[in-house]
C-alpha positions, 0 to 999 in steps of 0.5 A: 397844881391844886390849892396849897395845903400842909403836908406833915412829914414824919421821917426817920432820917434827919428831923422826925417831923416837918411840915411843908406847904405844897400845891403838888398834885402828884408824887413827882411834884411833891418830891420837888417841894421836899427837895426844897425843904431839905427832906430826904426821901431817896431809898425810902417808902413813902406812905400816906398816913390817912389812906395807907397808900404808897407813893411809888409812881411819880404820877401817883395822885396825892390826897386833896387837903392836908395829909400826913406822909410817912417816909420809912427806910426800905433797905440797909446798905447790903440791900436787905431790909432790917427785918429780913436780916433779923428773921431767919424764917423770913424766906420761908414765910408766906407773903401774908406772914411776911406782911404781918411780921413786917407790920408788927415790927414797924408798929413796935418801932413806932411804939418805941418812938412814941414812948421815947417822945412821951418821956420828954417834955415836948408838950406840942408833940403830944397830939402828934404822938397820939395820932401816930399811936392811933394809926398804929392801933388801926394798922394792927386791927386791919392786919389782925396783929395783937400784942 
């Protein structure tokens, strides 16, 4: 176990933002800390915000120091993602087109959440909203997605 650090968790289920102190080195170890904090992660994609790495294997190594973890739903109850059910052309797209389309949808959802939070008086969240917007812009640039 490494030195304790803060993991900022953004989750679309339950509380949107939580901070967890963890000494975990692997995804399995962090899952125990998430369980103790009551943060759901089952059936969700886990993405480290700073590196954009997904945590799929239980032995996946976590970054050193404080980091941001995004927990995103992967499937609806029918077993098909929201994007796949809403986009009739999905099954005919190339893998790159699918990735770009899914990222565009995720960015759009992040922007909606960001706009909703900005209209409230949660002054303490403003830096977090700014950080999310910067990460969304960075993802757009990386994958050549333009509004």
